[in-house]
C-alpha positions as CSV (number, residue, x, y, z in Angstrom):
1,X,4.9,37.0,-14.6
2,X,8.3,36.4,-15.9
3,X,9.8,36.0,-11.9
4,X,7.2,33.0,-11.5
5,X,8.4,31.3,-14.3
6,X,11.9,31.3,-13.5
7,X,11.6,30.7,-10.2
8,X,9.8,27.0,-11.5
9,X,12.9,26.8,-13.6
10,X,15.3,27.3,-11.4
11,X,13.3,24.5,-9.1
12,X,13.3,21.6,-12.1
13,X,13.7,18.1,-10.5
14,X,15.9,15.7,-12.6
15,X,13.3,12.6,-12.5
16,X,15.8,10.8,-15.3
17,X,18.3,11.2,-11.9
18,X,16.3,9.9,-9.0
19,X,15.3,7.1,-11.0
20,X,18.9,6.0,-11.8
21,X,19.4,5.9,-8.3
22,X,20.0,2.6,-6.6
23,X,18.5,4.2,-2.7
24,X,14.8,4.8,-5.4
25,X,15.0,2.2,-6.9
26,X,15.2,0.0,-4.0
27,X,13.1,2.0,-2.0
28,X,10.3,1.2,-4.9
29,X,10.6,-2.2,-5.0
30,X,9.8,-2.3,-0.8
31,X,6.6,0.1,-1.5
32,X,5.3,-2.2,-4.5
33,X,6.2,-5.9,-2.9
34,X,4.0,-4.4,0.3
35,X,1.2,-2.8,-1.8
36,X,1.1,-6.2,-3.7
37,X,0.8,-8.4,-1.3
38,X,-1.6,-6.5,0.9
39,X,-4.0,-6.1,-2.0
40,X,-3.5,-9.9,-3.3
41,X,-4.8,-10.9,0.4
42,X,-7.5,-8.5,0.4
43,X,-8.8,-9.8,-2.9
44,X,-8.1,-13.4,-2.8
45,X,-10.2,-13.0,1.1
46,X,-13.0,-11.1,-0.1
47,X,-13.4,-12.6,-3.5
48,X,-13.2,-16.2,-1.7
49,X,-16.8,-15.4,0.0
50,X,-18.8,-15.7,-2.9
51,X,-17.2,-19.0,-4.0
52,X,-17.3,-19.9,-0.1
53,X,-20.5,-18.9,1.0
54,X,-22.8,-21.8,-0.8
55,X,-20.5,-25.1,0.6
56,X,-21.2,-26.9,2.7
57,X,-18.4,-25.8,5.4
58,X,-19.9,-22.3,5.9
59,X,-23.6,-23.5,5.9
60,X,-22.8,-24.7,9.2
61,X,-24.0,-23.3,12.3
62,X,-21.3,-22.1,14.4
63,X,-23.3,-19.6,17.1
64,X,-26.6,-20.5,17.8
65,X,-28.5,-20.4,14.2
66,X,-25.3,-18.1,12.6
67,X,-23.9,-19.8,10.1
68,X,-20.1,-20.0,8.9
69,X,-21.2,-17.5,5.9
70,X,-21.6,-14.8,8.8
71,X,-18.8,-15.4,10.6
72,X,-16.7,-15.4,7.7
73,X,-18.0,-12.0,6.3
74,X,-17.9,-10.1,10.2
75,X,-14.0,-11.6,9.6
76,X,-13.9,-9.7,6.1
77,X,-14.7,-6.4,8.2
78,X,-11.3,-7.0,10.7
79,X,-9.3,-7.9,8.0
80,X,-9.9,-4.9,6.6
81,X,-9.9,-2.8,10.0
82,X,-6.7,-4.9,10.2
83,X,-4.9,-4.2,6.5
84,X,-5.6,-0.5,7.0
85,X,-3.8,-0.4,10.4
86,X,-1.1,-2.2,9.0
87,X,-0.6,0.4,5.5
88,X,-1.0,3.7,7.6
89,X,1.8,2.3,10.5
90,X,3.9,0.7,7.1
91,X,2.9,4.1,5.2
92,X,5.2,6.1,7.8
93,X,8.1,3.9,7.4
94,X,7.4,4.7,3.3
95,X,7.4,8.3,4.2
96,X,10.6,8.5,5.9
97,X,12.7,6.4,3.1
98,X,11.2,8.5,0.6
99,X,12.7,11.6,2.9
100,X,15.7,9.7,2.4
101,X,15.9,9.5,-1.0
102,X,15.2,12.9,-1.7
103,X,17.7,14.0,0.6
104,X,20.0,11.9,-1.0
105,X,19.4,13.6,-4.3
106,X,19.7,16.6,-2.6
107,X,23.3,16.1,-1.7
108,X,24.3,14.5,-4.8
109,X,23.5,18.4,-6.1
110,X,19.6,17.9,-6.7
111,X,17.5,21.0,-6.4
């Protein structure tokens, strides 16, 4: 047991040092900006459905007997798929940026 706890102590990460790194702060700012933007877009468009559902603009028939509410609702499904796809593609670049920050930390003597 003592051997396991000594390995954990030897591999301790100095989170304060990482937080002080400019590259880490830049990475977190870019990631948060992206995440909050994509979340805001989703929530605004999603919350607009019950607000606009009873407005005359979405009560009009678009295709045959299909009203704008149905078209808008279908658009929300498409929007969800698109936003998820965008996030998955962007997450790969965030993973690379996080690895670069970790590599910089280790190059400066971090464990």
